[in-house]
Legacy VTK file of the C-alpha trace (Angstrom):
# vtk DataFile Version 3.0
C-alpha trace
ASCII
DATASET POLYDATA
POINTS 157 float
12.456 -26.093 38.326
8.864 -27.083 37.574
6.271 -24.362 36.950
4.492 -25.080 40.262
7.793 -24.764 42.111
8.465 -21.465 40.318
5.000 -20.196 41.205
5.471 -21.142 44.861
8.892 -19.471 44.858
7.436 -16.315 43.287
4.536 -16.253 45.742
6.944 -16.585 48.661
9.081 -13.771 47.240
6.011 -11.488 46.788
4.973 -11.982 50.383
8.476 -11.296 51.681
8.866 -8.262 49.408
5.506 -6.778 50.403
6.277 -7.398 54.080
9.588 -5.594 53.566
7.761 -2.593 52.068
9.033 -2.988 48.509
6.897 -1.445 45.767
5.354 -3.217 42.794
8.097 -2.136 40.369
10.776 -3.805 42.467
8.633 -6.884 43.018
7.732 -7.365 39.341
11.247 -6.685 38.096
12.796 -9.101 40.571
10.204 -11.776 39.869
10.647 -11.365 36.103
14.421 -11.641 36.498
13.746 -15.102 37.951
11.002 -16.039 35.471
11.418 -13.811 32.380
8.913 -15.787 30.295
6.084 -15.662 32.832
3.012 -14.505 30.957
1.151 -13.966 34.235
3.871 -11.694 35.621
4.169 -9.725 32.384
0.396 -9.206 32.253
0.304 -8.133 35.899
3.153 -5.675 35.341
1.448 -4.336 32.185
-1.667 -3.647 34.235
0.323 -1.971 37.010
2.136 0.213 34.468
-1.138 1.251 32.827
-2.549 2.211 36.221
0.508 4.448 36.705
-0.149 5.960 33.238
2.987 4.322 31.822
1.161 3.353 28.648
4.345 2.768 26.636
5.633 0.399 29.330
2.307 -1.401 29.448
2.315 -1.807 25.671
5.888 -3.156 25.798
4.895 -5.793 28.360
1.853 -6.794 26.286
4.099 -7.048 23.227
6.407 -9.352 25.217
3.427 -11.568 26.084
2.374 -11.667 22.433
5.882 -12.716 21.383
5.618 -15.635 23.827
1.969 -16.453 23.071
0.649 -14.782 19.890
-2.897 -15.988 20.561
-3.247 -14.406 24.011
-6.545 -12.511 23.742
-6.046 -10.842 27.125
-2.778 -9.288 25.963
-4.514 -7.733 22.965
-7.284 -6.417 25.214
-4.771 -5.003 27.729
-2.645 -3.461 24.969
-5.808 -1.904 23.555
-6.502 -0.257 26.917
-2.970 1.131 27.087
-3.246 2.414 23.520
-6.624 3.982 24.233
-5.332 5.659 27.397
-2.406 6.947 25.346
-4.714 8.440 22.699
-4.267 5.810 19.956
-7.960 4.980 19.499
-7.490 3.332 16.100
-4.763 1.059 17.470
-6.921 0.283 20.489
-9.882 -0.712 18.321
-7.613 -2.958 16.230
-6.367 -4.688 19.392
-9.869 -5.117 20.819
-11.006 -6.562 17.495
-8.135 -9.065 17.537
-9.001 -10.029 21.140
-12.605 -10.617 20.050
-11.459 -12.764 17.125
-9.381 -14.874 19.521
-11.923 -15.068 22.372
-15.330 -13.634 21.600
-16.723 -15.089 24.828
-15.161 -12.426 27.040
-17.191 -9.238 27.588
-14.102 -7.079 28.209
-12.888 -6.486 24.634
-16.473 -5.975 23.472
-17.128 -3.266 26.066
-13.688 -1.718 25.600
-14.201 -1.536 21.834
-17.661 -0.086 22.415
-16.246 2.689 24.609
-13.485 3.365 22.044
-15.989 3.485 19.204
-18.088 5.992 21.120
-14.954 8.080 21.664
-14.517 8.089 17.863
-18.138 9.143 17.362
-19.352 5.745 16.108
-22.474 5.534 18.281
-24.077 2.743 16.236
-20.935 0.576 16.521
-20.604 1.414 20.213
-24.180 0.343 20.922
-23.713 -2.941 19.042
-20.528 -3.764 20.971
-21.973 -2.791 24.347
-25.109 -4.842 23.720
-22.908 -7.841 22.912
-20.842 -7.243 26.066
-24.026 -7.167 28.182
-25.265 -10.362 26.550
-21.988 -12.176 27.251
-21.503 -10.745 30.740
-24.704 -12.116 32.199
-26.597 -10.608 35.118
-23.896 -10.838 37.816
-20.773 -9.652 36.001
-19.067 -6.819 37.955
-18.758 -4.530 34.925
-22.378 -4.957 33.839
-23.739 -1.831 35.633
-21.147 0.442 33.995
-21.725 -1.074 30.566
-25.491 -0.811 30.995
-25.263 2.857 32.058
-23.217 3.743 28.990
-25.562 1.774 26.752
-28.600 3.543 28.192
-26.969 6.948 27.644
-26.073 6.131 24.045
-29.569 4.945 23.244
-30.997 8.259 24.533
-28.898 10.271 22.069
LINES 1 158
157 0 1 2 3 4 5 6 7 8 9 10 11 12 13 14 15 16 17 18 19 20 21 22 23 24 25 26 27 28 29 30 31 32 33 34 35 36 37 38 39 40 41 42 43 44 45 46 47 48 49 50 51 52 53 54 55 56 57 58 59 60 61 62 63 64 65 66 67 68 69 70 71 72 73 74 75 76 77 78 79 80 81 82 83 84 85 86 87 88 89 90 91 92 93 94 95 96 97 98 99 100 101 102 103 104 105 106 107 108 109 110 111 112 113 114 115 116 117 118 119 120 121 122 123 124 125 126 127 128 129 130 131 132 133 134 135 136 137 138 139 140 141 142 143 144 145 146 147 148 149 150 151 152 153 154 155 156
């Protein structure tokens, strides 16, 4: 089955599953049983797990993505978030740094690393990362107001 056919099949399944009242766990697990190497599905499930505070599960899904595509900057960024939420700030910073090395044009790992650095007490590093995130994000990026607020607070300290 071609990728487009698989995507259409998965989309049809999601709609039917949601209409039937099935939850995201059932939907992701069923979809991944049909397409176990789907990076998009694994990333979506990692995000859903992190939102449910299943940081270990989120990390496992990000690790699966990285086995399939070792240069996936988004997987490093997402794994960093799960690590940070789980209290592993050093591991989170390492993942954000790797995401930046792979794709420095995304504001997300810059801002995430800035927040993690602040959590560690590295205000100078946090400011540098948040300034870079603001520069990359541009004036209309949805996360810009949050990043700017944090940056303003740090500069007042």
